[in-house]
Biopython code that builds the backbone (N, CA, C, O; Angstrom):
import numpy as np
from Bio.PDB.StructureBuilder import StructureBuilder

atoms = [
    (1, "UNK", "N", (-7.315, 0.409, -9.958)),
    (1, "UNK", "CA", (-6.611, -1.564, -9.857)),
    (1, "UNK", "C", (-6.758, -1.522, -11.635)),
    (1, "UNK", "O", (-5.817, -1.908, -12.327)),
    (2, "UNK", "N", (-7.825, -1.098, -12.144)),
    (2, "UNK", "CA", (-7.697, -1.162, -13.693)),
    (2, "UNK", "C", (-6.372, -1.822, -14.905)),
    (2, "UNK", "O", (-6.201, -2.606, -15.839)),
    (3, "UNK", "N", (-5.995, -1.264, -14.420)),
    (3, "UNK", "CA", (-4.626, -1.056, -14.937)),
    (3, "UNK", "C", (-3.777, -0.779, -14.357)),
    (3, "UNK", "O", (-3.262, 0.320, -14.563)),
    (4, "UNK", "N", (-3.253, -1.655, -13.376)),
    (4, "UNK", "CA", (-2.219, -1.077, -12.247)),
    (4, "UNK", "C", (-0.658, -1.083, -13.055)),
    (4, "UNK", "O", (0.233, -0.356, -12.617)),
    (5, "UNK", "N", (-0.458, -1.833, -14.079)),
    (5, "UNK", "CA", (0.898, -1.742, -14.826)),
    (5, "UNK", "C", (1.389, 0.001, -14.952)),
    (5, "UNK", "O", (2.466, 0.426, -14.532)),
    (6, "UNK", "N", (0.495, 0.705, -15.516)),
    (6, "UNK", "CA", (0.355, 1.680, -16.065)),
    (6, "UNK", "C", (1.267, 2.601, -14.550)),
    (6, "UNK", "O", (2.242, 3.264, -14.904)),
    (7, "UNK", "N", (1.022, 2.608, -13.388)),
    (7, "UNK", "CA", (1.400, 3.082, -11.970)),
    (7, "UNK", "C", (2.612, 2.483, -11.399)),
    (7, "UNK", "O", (3.219, 3.022, -10.474)),
    (8, "UNK", "N", (3.053, 1.136, -12.053)),
    (8, "UNK", "CA", (4.246, 0.772, -11.413)),
    (8, "UNK", "C", (5.322, 1.247, -11.454)),
    (8, "UNK", "O", (5.727, 1.631, -12.552)),
    (9, "UNK", "N", (6.385, 1.430, -9.975)),
    (9, "UNK", "CA", (6.900, 2.632, -9.869)),
    (9, "UNK", "C", (6.714, 3.702, -9.661)),
    (9, "UNK", "O", (7.584, 4.370, -9.102)),
    (10, "UNK", "N", (5.162, 4.406, -10.147)),
    (10, "UNK", "CA", (5.422, 5.799, -9.875)),
    (10, "UNK", "C", (4.944, 6.294, -8.546)),
    (10, "UNK", "O", (4.164, 5.544, -7.959)),
    (11, "UNK", "N", (5.370, 7.768, -7.785)),
    (11, "UNK", "CA", (5.062, 7.726, -6.903)),
    (11, "UNK", "C", (3.255, 8.544, -7.035)),
    (11, "UNK", "O", (2.751, 9.266, -7.895)),
    (12, "UNK", "N", (2.754, 8.000, -5.784)),
    (12, "UNK", "CA", (1.208, 8.244, -5.753)),
    (12, "UNK", "C", (0.607, 8.739, -4.375)),
    (12, "UNK", "O", (1.267, 8.529, -3.357)),
    (13, "UNK", "N", (-0.505, 9.328, -4.300)),
    (13, "UNK", "CA", (-0.754, 9.676, -3.468)),
    (13, "UNK", "C", (-2.703, 8.626, -2.885)),
    (13, "UNK", "O", (-3.727, 8.743, -3.558)),
    (14, "UNK", "N", (-2.629, 7.938, -1.843)),
    (14, "UNK", "CA", (-3.915, 6.968, -2.182)),
    (14, "UNK", "C", (-4.410, 7.675, -1.058)),
    (14, "UNK", "O", (-3.840, 8.669, -0.608)),
    (15, "UNK", "N", (-5.797, 7.038, -0.433)),
    (15, "UNK", "CA", (-6.840, 6.776, 0.042)),
    (15, "UNK", "C", (-7.932, 5.721, 0.068)),
    (15, "UNK", "O", (-8.401, 5.165, -0.925)),
    (16, "UNK", "N", (-8.398, 5.446, 1.793)),
    (16, "UNK", "CA", (-9.245, 4.746, 1.929)),
    (16, "UNK", "C", (-9.488, 4.715, 3.607)),
    (16, "UNK", "O", (-9.272, 5.573, 4.463)),
    (17, "UNK", "N", (-10.019, 3.384, 3.689)),
    (17, "UNK", "CA", (-10.252, 2.280, 4.661)),
    (17, "UNK", "C", (-9.233, 1.715, 5.327)),
    (17, "UNK", "O", (-8.531, 0.984, 4.628)),
    (18, "UNK", "N", (-9.020, 1.787, 6.109)),
    (18, "UNK", "CA", (-7.951, 0.519, 6.561)),
    (18, "UNK", "C", (-9.114, -1.091, 6.823)),
    (18, "UNK", "O", (-9.908, -1.300, 7.740)),
    (19, "UNK", "N", (-8.875, -1.700, 5.989)),
    (19, "UNK", "CA", (-9.792, -2.772, 6.584)),
    (19, "UNK", "C", (-8.781, -4.120, 7.098)),
    (19, "UNK", "O", (-9.493, -4.948, 7.667)),
    (20, "UNK", "N", (-7.352, -4.541, 7.047)),
    (20, "UNK", "CA", (-6.246, -5.531, 7.700)),
    (20, "UNK", "C", (-5.470, -4.517, 8.549)),
    (20, "UNK", "O", (-5.659, -3.300, 8.558)),
    (21, "UNK", "N", (-4.274, -5.431, 9.490)),
    (21, "UNK", "CA", (-2.928, -4.984, 9.788)),
    (21, "UNK", "C", (-2.128, -6.152, 9.855)),
    (21, "UNK", "O", (-2.714, -7.222, 9.691)),
    (22, "UNK", "N", (-1.029, -6.163, 10.042)),
    (22, "UNK", "CA", (-0.007, -7.137, 10.528)),
    (22, "UNK", "C", (1.427, -6.518, 10.447)),
    (22, "UNK", "O", (1.913, -5.670, 9.699)),
    (23, "UNK", "N", (1.949, -7.274, 11.526)),
    (23, "UNK", "CA", (3.166, -7.418, 11.254)),
    (23, "UNK", "C", (3.973, -8.319, 11.405)),
    (23, "UNK", "O", (3.757, -9.336, 12.063)),
    (24, "UNK", "N", (5.168, -8.007, 10.713)),
    (24, "UNK", "CA", (5.860, -9.969, 10.419)),
    (24, "UNK", "C", (7.122, -9.444, 10.793)),
    (24, "UNK", "O", (7.333, -8.284, 11.144)),
    (25, "UNK", "N", (7.930, -10.338, 10.699)),
    (25, "UNK", "CA", (9.744, -9.965, 11.755)),
    (25, "UNK", "C", (10.331, -9.349, 10.241)),
    (25, "UNK", "O", (11.220, -8.523, 10.452)),
    (26, "UNK", "N", (10.074, -9.533, 8.918)),
    (26, "UNK", "CA", (10.526, -8.503, 8.087)),
    (26, "UNK", "C", (9.595, -6.725, 7.972)),
    (26, "UNK", "O", (9.918, -5.562, 7.730)),
    (27, "UNK", "N", (8.776, -7.222, 8.197)),
    (27, "UNK", "CA", (7.774, -5.992, 7.532)),
    (27, "UNK", "C", (6.515, -5.663, 8.442)),
    (27, "UNK", "O", (6.005, -6.380, 9.303)),
    (28, "UNK", "N", (6.079, -4.159, 7.952)),
    (28, "UNK", "CA", (4.373, -4.092, 8.698)),
    (28, "UNK", "C", (3.606, -3.519, 7.227)),
    (28, "UNK", "O", (3.896, -2.482, 6.630)),
    (29, "UNK", "N", (2.872, -4.216, 6.965)),
    (29, "UNK", "CA", (2.122, -3.512, 6.468)),
    (29, "UNK", "C", (0.112, -3.638, 6.500)),
    (29, "UNK", "O", (-0.195, -4.766, 6.888)),
    (30, "UNK", "N", (-0.783, -3.013, 6.279)),
    (30, "UNK", "CA", (-1.856, -2.633, 5.978)),
    (30, "UNK", "C", (-2.630, -2.876, 5.099)),
    (30, "UNK", "O", (-2.161, -2.336, 4.097)),
    (31, "UNK", "N", (-3.733, -3.468, 4.801)),
    (31, "UNK", "CA", (-5.054, -3.074, 3.962)),
    (31, "UNK", "C", (-5.571, -1.892, 3.762)),
    (31, "UNK", "O", (-6.061, -1.217, 4.667)),
    (32, "UNK", "N", (-5.503, -1.527, 2.507)),
    (32, "UNK", "CA", (-5.964, -0.143, 2.475)),
    (32, "UNK", "C", (-7.712, -0.417, 1.207)),
    (32, "UNK", "O", (-7.785, -0.940, 0.094)),
    (33, "UNK", "N", (-8.516, 0.053, 1.858)),
    (33, "UNK", "CA", (-9.794, -0.282, 0.674)),
    (33, "UNK", "C", (-10.316, 0.885, 0.192)),
    (33, "UNK", "O", (-10.308, 1.794, 1.021)),
    (34, "UNK", "N", (-10.799, 1.174, -0.954)),
    (34, "UNK", "CA", (-11.384, 2.753, -1.240)),
    (34, "UNK", "C", (-12.876, 1.476, -2.286)),
    (34, "UNK", "O", (-13.285, 0.321, -2.171)),
    (35, "UNK", "N", (-13.174, 2.795, -3.280)),
    (35, "UNK", "CA", (-13.900, 2.245, -4.219)),
    (35, "UNK", "C", (-13.504, 1.333, -4.910)),
    (35, "UNK", "O", (-14.056, 0.234, -4.864)),
    (36, "UNK", "N", (-12.703, 1.523, -5.519)),
    (36, "UNK", "CA", (-11.897, 0.459, -6.619)),
    (36, "UNK", "C", (-11.539, -1.302, -6.203)),
    (36, "UNK", "O", (-11.718, -2.345, -6.831)),
    (37, "UNK", "N", (-11.065, -1.053, -5.093)),
    (37, "UNK", "CA", (-10.668, -1.964, -4.694)),
    (37, "UNK", "C", (-9.754, -2.221, -3.140)),
    (37, "UNK", "O", (-9.966, -1.468, -2.190)),
    (38, "UNK", "N", (-8.758, -3.349, -3.047)),
    (38, "UNK", "CA", (-8.043, -3.287, -1.766)),
    (38, "UNK", "C", (-6.536, -3.147, -2.532)),
    (38, "UNK", "O", (-6.379, -3.091, -3.752)),
    (39, "UNK", "N", (-5.613, -3.109, -1.646)),
    (39, "UNK", "CA", (-4.411, -2.715, -1.715)),
    (39, "UNK", "C", (-3.517, -2.973, -0.719)),
    (39, "UNK", "O", (-3.699, -2.108, 0.138)),
    (40, "UNK", "N", (-2.477, -3.857, -0.322)),
    (40, "UNK", "CA", (-1.804, -3.889, 1.022)),
    (40, "UNK", "C", (-0.508, -2.597, 0.691)),
    (40, "UNK", "O", (0.055, -2.311, -0.366)),
    (41, "UNK", "N", (-0.351, -1.978, 2.183)),
    (41, "UNK", "CA", (0.674, -0.556, 1.825)),
    (41, "UNK", "C", (1.355, -1.464, 3.028)),
    (41, "UNK", "O", (0.761, -2.069, 3.921)),
    (42, "UNK", "N", (2.831, -1.379, 2.777)),
    (42, "UNK", "CA", (3.765, -1.623, 3.160)),
    (42, "UNK", "C", (4.539, -0.523, 4.141)),
    (42, "UNK", "O", (4.180, 0.529, 3.613)),
    (43, "UNK", "N", (5.244, -0.214, 5.067)),
    (43, "UNK", "CA", (4.961, 1.130, 6.118)),
    (43, "UNK", "C", (5.797, 0.117, 7.001)),
    (43, "UNK", "O", (5.802, -1.065, 7.343)),
    (44, "UNK", "N", (6.670, 1.584, 7.203)),
    (44, "UNK", "CA", (7.585, 1.663, 8.643)),
    (44, "UNK", "C", (6.939, 2.508, 9.977)),
    (44, "UNK", "O", (7.365, 2.659, 11.122)),
    (45, "UNK", "N", (6.009, 2.869, 9.455)),
    (45, "UNK", "CA", (5.702, 3.480, 10.434)),
    (45, "UNK", "C", (4.379, 3.026, 11.631)),
    (45, "UNK", "O", (3.789, 1.947, 11.566)),
    (46, "UNK", "N", (4.153, 3.874, 12.470)),
    (46, "UNK", "CA", (2.789, 2.855, 13.390)),
    (46, "UNK", "C", (1.851, 2.408, 12.797)),
    (46, "UNK", "O", (1.161, 3.148, 12.097)),
    (47, "UNK", "N", (1.687, 1.579, 12.878)),
    (47, "UNK", "CA", (0.490, 0.903, 12.106)),
    (47, "UNK", "C", (-1.113, 1.753, 11.900)),
    (47, "UNK", "O", (-1.555, 2.245, 12.938)),
    (48, "UNK", "N", (-1.573, 1.848, 11.209)),
    (48, "UNK", "CA", (-3.166, 2.351, 11.644)),
    (48, "UNK", "C", (-3.841, 1.477, 11.976)),
    (48, "UNK", "O", (-3.600, 0.302, 11.698)),
    (49, "UNK", "N", (-5.550, 2.162, 13.129)),
    (49, "UNK", "CA", (-6.016, 1.585, 13.208)),
    (49, "UNK", "C", (-6.975, 1.041, 12.086)),
    (49, "UNK", "O", (-7.437, 1.581, 11.081)),
    (50, "UNK", "N", (-7.128, -0.397, 12.689)),
    (50, "UNK", "CA", (-8.694, -1.403, 11.485)),
    (50, "UNK", "C", (-9.585, -0.691, 12.035)),
    (50, "UNK", "O", (-10.005, -0.533, 13.182)),
    (51, "UNK", "N", (-10.006, 0.086, 10.095)),
    (51, "UNK", "CA", (-11.184, 0.940, 10.406)),
    (51, "UNK", "C", (-11.088, 2.892, 10.129)),
    (51, "UNK", "O", (-11.862, 3.796, 9.815)),
    (52, "UNK", "N", (-9.723, 2.737, 10.463)),
    (52, "UNK", "CA", (-9.254, 4.520, 9.866)),
    (52, "UNK", "C", (-9.427, 4.769, 8.816)),
    (52, "UNK", "O", (-9.340, 4.006, 7.853)),
    (53, "UNK", "N", (-9.752, 6.081, 8.827)),
    (53, "UNK", "CA", (-9.319, 6.572, 6.997)),
    (53, "UNK", "C", (-7.985, 7.286, 6.945)),
    (53, "UNK", "O", (-7.573, 8.150, 7.719)),
    (54, "UNK", "N", (-7.338, 6.718, 5.797)),
    (54, "UNK", "CA", (-5.957, 7.255, 5.614)),
    (54, "UNK", "C", (-5.371, 7.386, 5.015)),
    (54, "UNK", "O", (-4.628, 6.416, 4.864)),
    (55, "UNK", "N", (-5.103, 8.506, 4.174)),
    (55, "UNK", "CA", (-3.816, 9.282, 3.254)),
    (55, "UNK", "C", (-2.886, 8.546, 3.620)),
    (55, "UNK", "O", (-2.593, 8.321, 4.794)),
    (56, "UNK", "N", (-2.111, 7.922, 2.251)),
    (56, "UNK", "CA", (-0.654, 7.630, 2.314)),
    (56, "UNK", "C", (-0.049, 8.064, 0.682)),
    (56, "UNK", "O", (-0.694, 7.983, -0.363)),
    (57, "UNK", "N", (1.207, 8.481, 0.829)),
    (57, "UNK", "CA", (2.006, 8.708, -0.112)),
    (57, "UNK", "C", (3.005, 7.431, -0.382)),
    (57, "UNK", "O", (3.375, 6.700, 0.537)),
    (58, "UNK", "N", (3.395, 7.253, -1.740)),
    (58, "UNK", "CA", (4.273, 6.399, -1.712)),
    (58, "UNK", "C", (4.347, 5.811, -3.300)),
    (58, "UNK", "O", (4.095, 6.578, -4.229)),
    (59, "UNK", "N", (4.662, 4.587, -3.512)),
    (59, "UNK", "CA", (4.841, 3.982, -4.579)),
    (59, "UNK", "C", (4.420, 2.723, -4.795)),
    (59, "UNK", "O", (4.241, 1.930, -3.870)),
    (60, "UNK", "N", (4.195, 2.386, -6.259)),
    (60, "UNK", "CA", (3.364, 1.337, -6.795)),
    (60, "UNK", "C", (4.593, 0.285, -6.899)),
    (60, "UNK", "O", (5.436, 0.604, -7.737)),
    (61, "UNK", "N", (4.789, -0.685, -6.323)),
    (61, "UNK", "CA", (5.499, -1.980, -6.999)),
    (61, "UNK", "C", (4.921, -3.239, -7.371)),
    (61, "UNK", "O", (3.891, -3.635, -6.827)),
    (62, "UNK", "N", (5.449, -3.824, -8.167)),
    (62, "UNK", "CA", (5.093, -5.300, -8.597)),
    (62, "UNK", "C", (5.597, -6.161, -8.068)),
    (62, "UNK", "O", (6.792, -6.416, -8.222)),
    (63, "UNK", "N", (4.793, -6.839, -7.294)),
    (63, "UNK", "CA", (5.902, -7.614, -5.956)),
    (63, "UNK", "C", (5.978, -8.880, -6.233)),
    (63, "UNK", "O", (6.550, -9.675, -5.488)),
    (64, "UNK", "N", (5.259, -9.295, -7.628)),
    (64, "UNK", "CA", (5.589, -10.652, -8.500)),
    (64, "UNK", "C", (4.486, -10.637, -9.326)),
    (64, "UNK", "O", (3.402, -10.117, -9.063)),
    (65, "UNK", "N", (4.862, -11.356, -10.558)),
    (65, "UNK", "CA", (4.047, -11.699, -11.559)),
    (65, "UNK", "C", (4.015, -12.834, -11.997)),
    (65, "UNK", "O", (5.175, -13.113, -12.301)),
    (66, "UNK", "N", (3.326, -13.707, -12.223)),
    (66, "UNK", "CA", (3.449, -14.995, -12.714)),
    (66, "UNK", "C", (2.067, -15.238, -13.893)),
    (66, "UNK", "O", (0.902, -15.553, -13.651)),
    (67, "UNK", "N", (2.888, -14.890, -15.489)),
    (67, "UNK", "CA", (1.860, -14.800, -16.486)),
    (67, "UNK", "C", (0.656, -13.863, -16.466)),
    (67, "UNK", "O", (0.862, -13.042, -15.572)),
    (68, "UNK", "N", (-0.423, -13.649, -17.021)),
    (68, "UNK", "CA", (-0.987, -12.275, -16.201)),
    (68, "UNK", "C", (-1.286, -12.257, -14.847)),
    (68, "UNK", "O", (-1.693, -11.124, -14.588)),
    (69, "UNK", "N", (-1.286, -12.792, -14.089)),
    (69, "UNK", "CA", (-1.861, -12.450, -12.752)),
    (69, "UNK", "C", (-0.461, -11.895, -11.980)),
    (69, "UNK", "O", (0.608, -12.457, -12.220)),
    (70, "UNK", "N", (-0.518, -11.002, -11.240)),
    (70, "UNK", "CA", (0.216, -9.899, -10.355)),
    (70, "UNK", "C", (0.176, -9.501, -8.815)),
    (70, "UNK", "O", (-0.839, -9.223, -8.177)),
    (71, "UNK", "N", (0.609, -9.510, -8.659)),
    (71, "UNK", "CA", (0.458, -8.841, -6.878)),
    (71, "UNK", "C", (1.489, -7.972, -6.632)),
    (71, "UNK", "O", (2.711, -8.085, -6.536)),
    (72, "UNK", "N", (0.334, -6.666, -6.517)),
    (72, "UNK", "CA", (0.875, -4.975, -6.618)),
    (72, "UNK", "C", (0.856, -5.078, -4.700)),
    (72, "UNK", "O", (0.068, -5.597, -3.909)),
    (73, "UNK", "N", (2.105, -4.324, -4.541)),
    (73, "UNK", "CA", (2.543, -3.729, -2.815)),
    (73, "UNK", "C", (2.525, -2.133, -3.627)),
    (73, "UNK", "O", (2.810, -1.767, -4.767)),
    (74, "UNK", "N", (2.066, -1.485, -2.469)),
    (74, "UNK", "CA", (2.193, 0.178, -2.079)),
    (74, "UNK", "C", (3.001, 0.138, -0.850)),
    (74, "UNK", "O", (2.979, -0.394, 0.260)),
    (75, "UNK", "N", (3.838, 1.066, -1.656)),
    (75, "UNK", "CA", (5.490, 1.025, -0.730)),
    (75, "UNK", "C", (4.780, 2.224, 0.219)),
    (75, "UNK", "O", (3.639, 2.499, -0.153)),
    (76, "UNK", "N", (5.241, 2.941, 1.321)),
    (76, "UNK", "CA", (4.514, 4.070, 1.992)),
    (76, "UNK", "C", (6.101, 5.117, 1.769)),
    (76, "UNK", "O", (7.197, 4.556, 1.797)),
    (77, "UNK", "N", (6.008, 6.291, 1.607)),
    (77, "UNK", "CA", (6.859, 7.005, 2.135)),
    (77, "UNK", "C", (7.242, 7.112, 2.891)),
    (77, "UNK", "O", (6.371, 6.748, 3.681)),
    (78, "UNK", "N", (8.413, 7.513, 3.672)),
    (78, "UNK", "CA", (8.724, 7.950, 4.844)),
    (78, "UNK", "C", (8.074, 9.502, 5.084)),
    (78, "UNK", "O", (8.378, 10.329, 4.225)),
    (79, "UNK", "N", (7.088, 10.006, 6.342)),
    (79, "UNK", "CA", (7.360, 10.970, 6.197)),
    (79, "UNK", "C", (8.608, 12.073, 6.588)),
    (79, "UNK", "O", (9.631, 11.532, 7.008)),
    (80, "UNK", "N", (8.632, 13.752, 6.481)),
    (80, "UNK", "CA", (9.849, 13.889, 5.912)),
    (80, "UNK", "C", (10.667, 14.257, 7.769)),
    (80, "UNK", "O", (11.796, 14.571, 8.146)),
    (81, "UNK", "N", (9.360, 13.995, 8.456)),
    (81, "UNK", "CA", (10.101, 14.303, 10.081)),
    (81, "UNK", "C", (10.651, 12.576, 10.585)),
    (81, "UNK", "O", (11.287, 12.293, 11.601)),
    (82, "UNK", "N", (10.273, 11.845, 9.752)),
    (82, "UNK", "CA", (10.733, 10.529, 10.476)),
    (82, "UNK", "C", (12.042, 10.106, 9.183)),
    (82, "UNK", "O", (12.413, 8.954, 9.410)),
    (83, "UNK", "N", (12.657, 10.599, 8.176)),
    (83, "UNK", "CA", (13.907, 10.384, 7.526)),
    (83, "UNK", "C", (15.298, 10.390, 8.678)),
    (83, "UNK", "O", (16.444, 10.216, 8.263)),
]
sb = StructureBuilder()
sb.init_structure("model")
sb.init_model(0)
sb.init_chain("A")
sb.init_seg("    ")
for serial, (resi, resn, name, xyz) in enumerate(atoms, 1):
    if name == "N":
        sb.init_residue(resn, " ", resi, " ")
    sb.init_atom(name, np.array(xyz, "f"), 0.0, 1.0, " ", f" {name:<3s}", serial, name[0])
structure = sb.get_structure()
């Protein structure tokens, strides 16, 4: 979280505890927290439960930036069996 632009577009594996989840018309997401902070994870799978510890593979994307501020999201890769 200290230098997120260094990871923009790269495939990573992250883990943490789910603190929120929501399903909108166009996207499902959950918020994942670890010792470095929180990030929104966009997914197409069934949402994990709040409080659940999960490991997620995917890509970090800059959703938007305005000056020095930016919003980042983690886009989860589909597991092999769901592709």
